[in-house]
C-alpha positions in Angstrom: -4.5 18.6 30.9 -1.9 18.3 28.2 -2.1 20.1 24.9 -0.9 19.6 21.3 2.4 21.4 22.1 3.0 19.2 25.2 2.7 15.9 23.0 4.9 17.3 20.3 7.6 18.3 22.9 7.6 14.8 24.3 7.8 13.4 20.9 10.7 15.5 19.9 12.6 14.9 23.2 12.2 11.1 23.4 11.3 9.8 19.8 13.7 9.1 17.1 13.1 12.0 14.4 12.5 9.4 11.4 9.2 11.1 10.5 8.1 14.6 9.8 4.4 14.5 10.5 2.0 17.6 10.4 1.6 19.1 13.9 -1.6 17.6 14.7 -2.2 15.1 17.6 -5.0 12.6 17.0 -6.8 11.0 19.9 -9.7 9.3 18.4 -11.4 8.5 14.9 -14.7 7.6 13.5 -15.4 6.7 10.0 -13.6 9.3 7.8 -13.2 11.8 10.6 -10.5 12.0 13.3 -10.2 14.5 16.2 -7.3 16.1 17.8 -6.5 16.4 21.6 -8.2 19.7 21.6 -11.4 18.3 20.1 -10.9 19.7 16.7 -12.5 17.5 13.7 -10.6 16.7 10.7 -11.4 14.8 7.5 -8.8 12.1 7.0 -7.5 12.3 3.4 -4.5 9.8 4.0 -6.2 6.9 5.4 -3.0 5.8 6.9 -1.5 5.4 3.5 -4.4 3.3 2.5 -4.5 1.1 5.6 -7.8 2.6 6.5 -9.9 1.8 3.4 -12.8 0.8 5.9 -12.5 4.1 7.8 -11.5 4.5 11.3 -12.8 2.0 14.1 -15.2 0.1 11.8 -17.7 -1.4 14.1 -17.7 -4.8 12.3 -13.7 -5.1 12.5 -13.8 -3.8 16.0 -16.4 -6.5 17.2 -14.0 -9.1 15.4 -11.0 -7.7 17.2 -12.5 -7.7 20.5 -14.3 -11.2 20.2 -11.1 -12.8 19.2 -8.9 -10.8 21.8 -11.3 -12.4 24.5 -10.6 -15.8 23.1 -6.8 -16.2 22.1 -4.5 -13.8 20.5 -1.4 -15.6 19.8 -0.4 -19.2 19.3 2.9 -18.9 17.1 2.8 -21.2 14.0 4.2 -24.0 16.4 0.5 -24.8 16.8 -2.5 -24.4 14.6 -5.3 -22.0 15.3 -9.0 -22.0 14.2 -8.8 -18.5 12.4 -6.0 -18.9 10.0 -7.5 -21.7 7.8 -10.6 -19.6 7.3 -8.6 -16.5 6.5 -6.6 -18.6 4.0 -9.9 -19.9 2.3 -11.6 -16.5 2.4 -8.6 -14.5 0.9 -8.0 -17.4 -1.7 -11.6 -17.5 -2.9 -11.8 -13.6 -3.0 -8.5 -13.2 -4.9 -8.6 -16.3 -7.1 -5.3 -17.6 -5.9 -4.6 -21.0 -4.6 -2.3 -20.4 -1.7 -1.6 -17.6 0.9 1.4 -17.0 3.3 0.7 -14.5 6.0 3.1 -11.9 7.5 2.7 -8.7 9.5 4.0 -5.6 7.7 4.1 -4.9 4.0 7.9 -5.0 3.9 7.9 -8.5 5.4 5.6 -9.6 2.6 7.7 -8.0 -0.1 10.8 -9.7 1.5 8.6 -12.9 1.5 7.9 -12.5 -2.2 11.5 -12.0 -3.1 12.7 -15.0 -1.3 10.0 -17.2 -3.0 10.9 -15.9 -6.5 14.6 -16.7 -5.8 13.7 -20.2 -4.5 11.6 -20.7 -7.8 14.4 -19.4 -9.9 16.7 -22.0 -8.6 14.2 -25.1 -8.2 12.2 -24.5 -11.2 13.8 -22.3 -13.8 17.4 -23.8 -12.9 19.1 -20.4 -12.7 22.6 -20.9 -11.3 22.5 -20.9 -7.6 22.6 -17.4 -6.0 22.7 -15.6 -9.4 19.0 -14.8 -9.6 18.1 -11.3 -10.6 14.9 -9.4 -10.1 14.0 -6.3 -12.1 12.4 -3.2 -10.4 11.4 0.2 -11.4 12.8 3.5 -10.6 10.8 5.5 -8.1 9.7 2.4 -6.4 8.7 2.2 -2.7 8.4 -1.3 -1.4 9.6 -0.8 2.4 12.4 0.1 4.5 14.6 -3.1 4.9 18.2 -3.3 3.9 17.2 -5.5 0.9 14.4 -3.2 -0.1 16.3 0.0 0.2 19.0 -1.7 -1.8 16.9 -1.3 -5.1 15.4 2.2 -4.1 16.3 4.9 -6.5 15.8 7.4 -3.8 19.3 8.2 -2.6 18.0 9.7 0.7 16.4 6.2 1.6 19.8 4.5 1.2 22.8 6.8 1.6 24.0 5.9 5.0 22.8 2.3 5.2 25.1 0.2 2.9 26.5 -2.1 2.0 23.5 -3.2 -0.2 21.9 -6.5 -1.2 22.9 -7.4 -4.8 20.7 -9.1 -7.5 18.3 -6.1 -8.3 18.3 -4.4 -11.7 16.3 -1.0 -11.7 14.8 0.2 -15.1 12.6 3.4 -15.8 8.9 2.9 -14.4 6.4 2.5 -17.4 9.0 1.6 -20.0 8.3 -1.9 -21.2 11.3 -1.8 -23.5 13.6 -1.1 -20.8 12.2 -4.3 -19.0 12.6 -6.4 -22.0 16.3 -5.2 -22.5 17.1 -5.9 -18.8 15.9 -9.6 -19.1 18.7 -12.2 -19.0 18.7 -15.9 -18.4 19.1 -15.3 -14.8 16.1 -13.1 -14.4 13.7 -14.6 -11.8 11.1 -12.0 -11.4 9.7 -8.5 -12.2 8.5 -6.6 -9.0 6.3 -3.7 -10.0 3.7 -1.4 -8.2 0.6 -1.1 -10.3 0.6 2.6 -9.4 3.4 4.1 -7.6 1.8 5.7 -4.6 4.8 7.1 -2.6 6.5 8.0 -5.8 3.7 10.6 -6.3 0.6 8.6 -7.5 2.6 7.9 -10.8 0.2 6.0 -13.3 1.9 3.8 -15.9 1.0 4.0 -19.5 -2.1 2.1 -20.6 -1.2 -1.5 -21.4 2.1 -1.4 -19.3 0.9 -4.1 -16.9 -0.4 -6.3 -19.7 2.8 -6.0 -21.5 4.8 -7.1 -18.3 2.5 -10.0 -18.2 3.1 -11.0 -21.7 6.9 -10.4 -21.4 7.1 -12.7 -18.2 5.2 -15.4 -20.1 7.5 -15.2 -23.0 10.7 -15.4 -20.9 9.7 -17.8 -18.2 9.8 -14.9 -15.4 7.5 -14.3 -12.5 5.5 -11.1 -12.3 5.3 -9.8 -8.8 2.7 -7.0 -8.1 3.0 -5.0 -5.0 -0.6 -4.0 -4.2 0.0 -3.2 -0.5 -1.3 0.3 -1.0 -3.2 -0.2 -4.3 -5.1 -3.3 -3.4 -8.2 -4.1 -1.7 -10.5 -1.5 -3.5 -8.4 1.5 -3.3 -8.1 2.1 -7.0 -11.8 1.3 -8.0 -11.1 -2.3 -8.6 -10.3 -5.0 -6.1 -6.7 -5.1 -7.3 -5.2 -2.4 -9.4 -4.0 -5.1 -11.8 -7.5 -5.7 -12.7 -7.9 -2.6 -14.6 -5.8 -4.3 -17.2 -7.2 -7.8 -16.5 -3.6 -9.0 -15.5 -3.0 -11.6 -12.9 0.5 -11.5 -11.4 2.2 -14.8 -10.4 2.6 -13.3 -6.9 0.5 -10.5 -5.3 1.6 -8.7 -2.3 -1.1 -7.4 0.1 -0.9 -5.5 3.4 -2.4 -2.2 4.9 -6.1 -2.4 4.4 -6.0 -6.3 5.1 -5.8 -5.2 8.8 -8.7 -2.8 8.5 -6.5 -0.1 10.4 -6.6 -2.2 13.6 -3.7 -4.7 13.3 -0.8 -5.2 10.8 -1.6 -8.0 8.6 0.3 -8.6 5.2 0.0 -11.5 2.8 1.6 -13.0 -0.3 -0.9 -14.7 -2.8 0.3 -17.2 -5.3 -0.2 -20.7 -7.0 0.5 -24.0 -5.3 3.3 -24.5 -7.8 5.2 -21.6 -6.5 4.1 -21.0 -2.9 4.3 -24.9 -2.5 8.0 -24.7 -3.0 8.4 -23.5 0.6 9.4 -26.1 3.1 8.8 -26.1 6.9 11.5 -24.0 8.6 12.7 -22.0 5.5 10.5 -19.0 6.3 8.2 -17.8 8.9 7.1 -15.2 11.6 6.1 -15.5 15.2 3.2 -13.2 14.8 2.3 -13.9 11.1 -0.9 -15.7 10.9 -1.9 -15.3 14.6 -5.5 -15.8 15.3 -6.2 -12.2 16.2 -4.6 -11.0 12.9 -6.7 -13.7 10.9 -10.0 -12.7 12.6 -9.3 -8.9 12.0 -8.3 -9.6 8.3 -11.4 -11.8 7.7 -13.6 -8.9 9.0 -11.7 -6.3 6.9 -12.3 -8.4 3.8 -16.0 -8.9 4.6 -16.5 -5.1 5.1 -14.9 -4.3 1.7 -17.1 -6.8 -0.2 -20.5 -6.3 1.8 -20.2 -2.5 2.0 -19.3 -2.3 -1.9 -16.2 -0.2 -1.1 -14.5 -1.1 -4.3 -17.4 0.3 -6.3 -17.8 3.3 -4.1 -14.0 4.2 -4.9 -14.7 3.9 -8.5 -17.5 6.2 -8.6 -16.6 8.7 -6.1 -12.8 8.7 -7.1 -13.8 9.6 -10.5 -15.9 12.5 -9.3 -13.2 13.8 -6.9 -10.6 13.6 -9.5 -12.6 15.4 -12.1 -13.5 18.1 -9.7 -9.9 18.6 -8.7 -8.9 18.8 -12.3 -11.4 21.6 -12.8 -9.8 23.9 -10.2 -8.5 26.9 -12.3 -5.3 27.1 -10.2 -2.0 28.6 -11.5 -0.3 26.1 -9.0 -1.6 22.7 -10.2 0.6 21.1 -13.0 -1.6 17.8 -13.0 -4.2 15.8 -11.3 -3.9 12.0 -11.6 -5.0 8.8 -10.1 -7.5 5.9 -10.0 -10.3 5.5 -7.7 -9.7 7.2 -4.4 -5.9 7.3 -4.9 -5.4 10.8 -6.2 -2.2 12.9 -6.6 -2.3 16.8 -7.2 1.1 17.6 -8.6 2.1 21.2 -8.1 4.3 23.3 -10.3 7.8 23.9 -9.0 7.1 27.7 -8.5 4.3 26.8 -6.2 6.7 26.3 -3.5 6.3 22.7 -2.4 3.2 20.7 -1.3 4.1 20.9 2.4 2.8 24.4 3.0 -0.5 23.5 1.2 -1.0 20.6 3.4 -0.5 22.7 6.4 -3.1 25.0 5.2 -5.5 22.2 4.6 -4.9 21.1 8.1 -5.9 24.5 9.4 -9.3 24.0 7.3 -9.9 20.6 8.8 -8.5 18.4 6.2 -5.6 16.1 6.6 -3.6 15.1 3.6 0.2 14.6 3.2 2.7 15.6 0.5 4.7 13.0 -1.2 7.8 13.6 -3.2 7.9 17.3 -2.4 5.6 18.5 -5.0 2.5 16.3 -4.8 -0.5 16.4 -2.6 -1.9 12.8 -2.1 -5.7 12.7 -1.5 -6.7 9.1 -0.4 -9.9 9.1 2.0 -11.4 6.0 3.4 -13.4 4.2 0.9 -16.5 4.7 2.9 -16.7 8.4 2.1 -19.6 9.9 0.4 -20.2 12.8 -2.1 -21.3 15.3 0.4 -18.2 15.1 2.4 -16.1 15.2 -0.8 -18.1 18.4 -1.8 -17.4 19.9 1.6 -13.9 19.1 1.3 -13.6 20.4 -2.4 -14.7 23.8 -1.3 -11.7 24.2 1.0 -9.3 22.7 -1.3 -10.4 25.0 -4.2 -9.9 28.2 -1.8 -6.4 27.0 -0.7 -5.2 25.9 -4.3 -6.5 28.9 -6.2 
């Protein structure tokens, strides 16, 4: 029988080393819990970077997956299927947007939004052809494609992968004056994460999103919100932009849209914007397939029917407050919204990785981001007794 070390050895021998995971080999999950190949139980405090808002192997989503897989899984977009129109309608009604374009990964959805924004700039705003500019923020993380890493401020993500795609201007995150100063007649859009998850759970100043919305209105610029990690209940609102009652022109969703079962992403917008796309201009063989649409429909139902957004708001505040009260000499700051929480450690603490490894030993799986921050983002189905169980162990490790 293979053990943890055997699986790790195979991974190191045959797999590209593009990740540095914790040395735990998981074989099954249920709700907020996962189990390794030796049978040890862990609390999942990462939720696959918020893709598992509904928890592991949610029975409602599992049933939708199985039922649909037994009928038809893929048609391509050359033909219509009976699940995609229902997914369109349900997501549009839930979000308040008029139109949806489905993709697979979050990066694909971001690329889609960028293409749509550029087309809008040429067709509607009349920016000179191929001169459109898109403003982004330092510290962003929108994916790993060549175009997306082109506007990353993390040199490690891009150093060996140039030449890069032009047309992007990066400004400090949270600085509305910097955005306003960067706007030119060629500016097509501003692309922002409402909270920078990979950047270290960075919360912008109060009013930042609203100021972006106003700036876009005043300058005829599109506001694109990347809610791939923050959307669908994670921050205690259905969308993180809802904290400031802001509606972006384009919203990008992914991760939890697939309920942890299947990659599903989407871009939401108005008919005036998404209606600019013509047949053949953009697409995906798997995007909008019936299996994906059925899974996404069930994933959305679970979020609404089980009040996961409200649970994230209530328990997120509790979890965050309890973490902030830990009298640790290692903690610099605790920040977050809902159940997206970052515990930033002081430089002298020696990095977040070793604390994540200690948490693993105690049955909690969390992951460091940007060297010094531990991210706690359990599935939104978590309850207070489970959080209290985790807090006891977290306190002991961080004291």
